Structure formats: C-alpha cells, structure tokens
C-alpha positions in Angstrom: 198.0 213.6 -72.3 199.2 210.8 -69.9 197.3 211.2 -66.4 198.7 209.1 -64.1 195.9 206.6 -62.5 197.9 205.3 -59.6 199.2 206.4 -56.8 202.7 205.4 -57.8 203.4 209.2 -59.0 202.0 211.2 -56.3 201.0 214.4 -57.7 198.8 217.3 -56.6 197.6 220.5 -58.0 197.5 223.8 -56.3 195.1 226.4 -57.3 195.8 229.5 -55.3 195.5 233.2 -55.6 193.2 236.2 -54.0 189.7 236.3 -53.7 187.4 236.5 -56.8 190.4 235.9 -58.9 188.6 232.7 -60.6 190.2 229.8 -58.5 187.0 227.7 -58.3 186.2 228.0 -62.0 189.7 227.2 -62.8 189.9 224.3 -60.4 186.7 222.9 -61.7 187.9 222.9 -65.5 191.1 221.2 -64.5 189.2 218.5 -62.6 187.3 217.8 -65.5 190.5 217.7 -67.4 192.8 215.5 -65.2 189.9 213.4 -63.4 190.1 215.6 -60.3 189.0 216.0 -56.9 188.5 219.4 -55.6 189.6 220.2 -51.9 188.7 223.2 -50.4 192.0 225.3 -49.2 189.8 228.5 -48.0 189.5 229.0 -44.2 186.0 230.6 -44.6 184.5 228.1 -47.4 184.8 225.0 -44.6 182.0 226.8 -42.8 178.5 225.7 -43.6 176.7 228.6 -42.3 178.4 230.7 -44.8 177.6 229.4 -48.3 176.4 232.6 -50.0 179.1 234.9 -48.5 182.1 232.7 -49.0 181.2 232.0 -52.8 181.2 228.3 -52.0 180.7 226.2 -55.2 177.2 225.5 -56.2 175.3 222.2 -56.6 175.8 222.0 -60.2 179.7 222.3 -59.8 179.3 219.9 -57.0 177.7 217.4 -58.9 179.9 217.8 -62.0 183.3 216.9 -60.0 184.0 215.6 -56.4 184.0 218.7 -54.0 185.6 218.0 -50.7 185.9 220.3 -47.3 183.4 222.7 -48.3 180.8 223.5 -45.7 182.2 221.0 -43.2 182.2 222.9 -40.1 179.7 224.7 -37.8 180.1 228.1 -37.5 180.6 227.5 -33.7 183.7 225.6 -34.2 187.0 227.7 -35.1 188.9 225.7 -37.8 192.8 225.7 -37.3 195.7 225.1 -39.8 196.2 221.8 -38.1 193.0 220.7 -38.5 192.7 221.5 -41.9 196.2 220.1 -43.0 195.0 216.8 -41.3 191.7 216.4 -43.3 193.2 217.7 -46.7 195.9 214.7 -46.3 193.2 212.2 -45.7 191.0 213.9 -48.6 194.4 213.5 -51.1 194.7 210.2 -50.1 191.2 209.3 -50.7 191.5 210.7 -54.0 194.9 208.8 -54.8 192.9 205.7 -53.8 190.6 206.3 -56.4 192.9 207.3 -59.3 191.9 210.9 -59.4 194.1 214.0 -59.0 193.8 216.1 -55.7 193.3 219.7 -56.7 193.9 222.2 -53.7 192.1 225.0 -54.5 191.9 228.2 -52.1 193.3 231.8 -51.1 194.6 230.8 -47.5 198.1 230.6 -48.1 198.8 229.2 -44.5 196.9 226.5 -45.3 198.6 225.5 -48.4 201.9 226.2 -46.9 201.2 223.4 -44.1 201.1 221.3 -47.0 203.9 222.0 -49.1 206.5 222.8 -46.4 205.1 221.2 -43.4 203.6 222.5 -39.9 204.8 223.0 -36.7 202.5 221.8 -34.1 201.8 224.3 -31.1 200.3 222.7 -28.1 196.9 223.7 -27.1 196.8 226.3 -24.5 194.0 225.5 -23.1 190.4 226.8 -22.2 191.6 229.2 -19.3 194.1 230.9 -21.8 191.5 231.1 -24.7 189.0 232.6 -22.2 191.7 235.3 -21.0 192.6 236.3 -24.3 189.1 236.8 -25.7 188.1 238.7 -22.4 191.0 240.9 -22.8 190.5 241.5 -26.5 187.1 242.7 -25.7 187.7 244.7 -22.3 191.0 247.0 -23.3 190.6 246.3 -27.3 193.2 244.7 -29.8 195.7 247.4 -30.0 196.1 247.7 -26.0 196.5 244.0 -26.1 199.0 243.8 -28.9 201.0 246.4 -26.9 201.1 244.1 -24.1 202.0 241.2 -26.2 205.1 243.4 -27.7 206.5 243.3 -24.0 206.3 239.8 -23.4 206.9 238.4 -26.9 208.1 241.2 -29.3 209.0 238.6 -31.7 205.6 237.4 -32.5 203.8 240.7 -31.7 206.2 242.7 -34.3 204.7 240.4 -37.0 200.9 241.1 -36.3 198.9 244.2 -37.2 197.5 246.1 -34.0 194.0 245.9 -35.3 193.9 242.1 -35.7 192.0 240.9 -33.2 191.8 237.1 -34.1 195.3 236.7 -34.5 196.6 238.9 -31.4 194.1 237.0 -29.0 195.8 233.7 -30.6 199.2 234.9 -29.9 198.0 235.9 -26.3 196.7 232.4 -25.7 199.5 230.6 -26.7 202.0 232.7 -24.8 200.1 232.6 -21.9 199.1 228.8 -21.8 202.4 227.3 -23.2 204.8 229.4 -21.9 206.4 230.3 -25.4 205.4 232.5 -28.1 204.0 231.6 -31.7 207.5 232.7 -33.3 209.1 230.4 -31.0 207.0 227.6 -31.5 207.4 227.9 -35.4 211.1 227.8 -35.0 210.6 224.2 -33.9 210.8 221.0 -35.9 207.2 220.0 -37.0 205.3 218.0 -39.3 206.7 217.0 -42.6 205.3 218.4 -46.0 202.9 216.1 -47.6 204.4 213.3 -49.3 203.7 214.1 -52.9 204.9 216.5 -55.6 202.8 219.7 -56.1 202.2 221.6 -59.3 200.9 224.9 -58.4 199.0 227.7 -60.5 198.9 231.1 -59.0 196.6 233.6 -60.1 197.7 237.1 -59.8 195.0 239.5 -61.6 195.5 243.3 -62.0 193.9 245.5 -59.4 191.4 247.3 -61.2 189.8 244.4 -62.6 189.6 242.6 -59.6 188.3 245.5 -57.8 185.4 245.5 -60.2 184.9 241.9 -59.7 184.8 242.1 -55.9 182.1 244.9 -56.2 179.9 243.0 -58.9 180.1 239.7 -56.5 178.9 241.3 -53.7 176.1 242.6 -55.3 175.1 239.1 -56.4 175.6 237.9 -52.9 173.1 240.2 -51.7 170.9 239.6 -54.3 171.4 235.6 -53.3 170.4 236.3 -49.6 173.6 237.5 -47.9 171.6 239.6 -45.5 169.3 236.7 -44.6 172.4 234.4 -44.1 174.0 236.7 -41.8 170.8 237.1 -39.9 170.4 233.5 -39.3 174.0 233.5 -37.9 173.2 236.3 -35.5 170.3 234.5 -34.1 172.9 231.8 -32.9 174.4 234.2 -30.7 177.9 233.0 -31.1 181.0 234.3 -29.9 182.1 237.3 -32.2 185.5 236.7 -32.2 184.9 233.0 -33.7 186.8 233.1 -37.4 182.9 232.7 -39.0 181.7 236.0 -37.4 184.5 237.6 -38.8 184.3 236.4 -42.4 184.1 239.1 -44.8 180.6 240.7 -45.3 179.7 239.3 -41.9 180.4 242.5 -39.5 179.2 244.8 -42.5 175.7 243.3 -42.8 175.3 242.5 -39.1 175.6 246.3 -38.7 172.9 247.0 -41.1 170.8 244.2 -39.1 171.3 246.3 -35.9 170.2 249.4 -37.6 173.6 251.1 -37.3 174.2 251.7 -40.9 172.3 251.9 -44.1 173.1 248.6 -46.6 174.7 250.9 -49.2 177.4 252.0 -46.6 177.7 248.6 -45.5 178.1 247.1 -49.0 181.0 249.7 -49.7 182.9 249.0 -46.4 182.7 245.4 -47.3 184.1 245.5 -50.8 186.6 248.1 -49.6 187.5 245.5 -46.7 187.8 242.7 -49.3 190.1 244.7 -51.5 192.5 245.3 -49.0 192.4 241.5 -48.2 193.1 240.5 -51.6 196.0 242.9 -52.0 197.6 241.1 -48.7 196.8 238.0 -50.3 198.7 238.7 -53.5 201.6 240.1 -51.8 201.7 236.5 -49.6 201.5 234.6 -52.8 204.2 236.7 -54.7 206.6 235.6 -51.9 205.9 232.2 -51.2 206.6 229.5 -53.6 203.9 226.8 -53.6 205.8 223.9 -55.6 209.2 222.8 -56.1 210.6 226.4 -56.7 209.8 228.1 -60.0 209.8 224.7 -61.8 206.6 223.8 -60.3 204.6 227.1 -60.2 202.9 228.9 -63.1 201.7 232.5 -62.7 198.7 233.8 -64.7 196.2 236.9 -64.6 192.6 236.3 -63.4 191.0 233.2 -64.9 187.5 233.7 -66.5 185.3 231.9 -68.9 185.4 234.8 -71.3 185.9 232.8 -74.7 189.0 233.3 -76.6 191.2 234.6 -73.6 190.2 232.0 -71.3 190.9 229.2 -74.1 194.3 230.5 -74.5 194.9 230.7 -71.1 193.6 227.1 -70.2 195.9 225.5 -73.0 198.7 227.2 -71.5 197.8 225.8 -67.8 196.9 222.1 -69.0 200.2 221.7 -70.9 202.1 223.1 -68.2 200.5 220.9 -65.6 200.6 217.9 -68.0 204.5 218.4 -68.5 205.2 218.2 -64.8 202.6 215.2 -64.1 204.0 213.2 -66.6 207.9 214.0 -65.5 206.9 212.9 -61.8 205.1 210.0 -63.4 208.5 208.8 -65.5 210.5 209.8 -62.2 208.5 207.6 -59.9 
C-alpha cells in the first residue's frame, strides 16, 4: 500500500455516520493503518465539560494516535460551523505538514459539508439580536417564535422543526440582526471547499442494532459518572439555550438532579431522544454525498471490533481508501 507522505497529493478521509455507529473505532484503526491524525467533526465532542456524555475518545485512544479538536471549547462558548471549519482546516494543514493523513470523524453533517462543499459566511447579527432571540424563545416558546419567523422569513422557517429552540433562535437573530434570513445568506457566494480530495466512509447501521447499542452505551455512561458530569455543568449556571446545555442526556439528567423525574425514566427518555436523532442523521447522510460523488464514498453497516465480521469490513474499507489515495497521488 502506497500512502503518500508529502502534501503533494492532499487527501483526507471522512468517517461519517450516526451516533453509536462505530465511527471512533474505525477512525482509530484507519489512523493506525494510514498514519493518520483523527480530527473531531462532532459538534458536541468539542466541549471539554462533556467528556462522558459525548463518548469522547479515552486517554488510551488519544495516546495511540494524534486526536485533535476534542474537548477544546468551554461549555459557555457556543461553537459554530464557521469556527469549526477554520480550526479543522488548520489541523488538516498541520497533519499534512507532518506527513500524516487527516481523518475527519463525526456525525455533524453540516460541519463536514463546510469542508467538502464550502461555507456561506453569515455576518454576526450582534449581541442585541442574540439577546432578543433568547428572550423570545424563553417567553413565548419555540413554537410561537417559529410562527413569527414564518411570517417574516418563510423560506428559512419552513426548513425548521417548530420545537427546535436552538435553530429557531439562531434564525430569528440572523433575520433581526442582518436584515436577511439564513436561507437568503446560504444562497450567497461563500468560502470554498477544502483544497483536497476527500475519501469518505459512511456508516449506515440497521435500526434495531443501533437502538441496542445506544441503550447499552447510555447505561455505560451512567456507570462512568454521567450524572455527576451534568451536576458539575448545572453548578455553573449557564444559559440553558447554549449548545452544551442541550447535548443529548443533559436535559434528561438535569431533570433527575432537580428531582422532577426518576433516573430510569430519564434514561429511557434520553435513549429515545438519541434514537430519534440518529434517524435524522442517517437520513441526512443518505442524501448528501461527502466526497467526489459515488466514486469517493463507501457505505457500510455499523463498525465493531467483533472478530471475523470486523476483519472483513475493515479489509474492504482499507482497500477502497488505498485505491483512491494512490489514484490521487498519481494524479498530482
């Protein structure tokens, strides 16, 4: 296998798919094979306060191969696609400079698309617009704010779920602060795609197996101290609309700590919420290519370390990537 060790043939690997599909394990194995640096592409794993609930790689994995952009933001700081794109490009350049293969690993499709397709830059709407959006979301609720948004910016509002507080607030602040809606801004020329070729692996697990994996992982998180992690987060008194405060498991376990629901009920609610989210993730990835069309992407079921099946899957993935990496090197 001829893996390029210079930046002449700039190639990066994407490992994408829904939560609990085995992305981190696959990215780690690929990093060992291709001399890679794993770069986080999950919008929640960037927060240092949520090590357990976001299933960040453990110390042994981080010691085995370089990992970047994991736990780099404080929960009080809202991450953004534009911020992540800039940081990811910097880490990709650093990996290439070291003769390593960047491996983008995560389930946040909009982050990955910001690299493969480019990104429209939306101006900062300003603190006043942000404050107003958060106040309205709290006072009248997301559904009513969505209805108001539908009146002034129907193009953006029609693509949002009425109960999605975070995205509705964001859409309202952009319309209020810039005079144009998000949909309008997204139609404008923006930042270009990353200057490289992407080879993508999309994990697309079957529903029942994924549901069992989610249930098992959340139980492991509780045993590892997820409740204590949320308690420490709540003690900071952060704005509840911040992304970190809305991470899967945080609202449900916060309700337990407030004495509103028993732990088992919260556990079931969190598992159901994560399951619904993985369905949206899977649908998104099925409809959005991450690479140069079908030639740059391979789709497989959930990746595990289960002996023979894992070996067969990994060999198929390794061969697919090697062929396209070598082709990119020859074309450079």
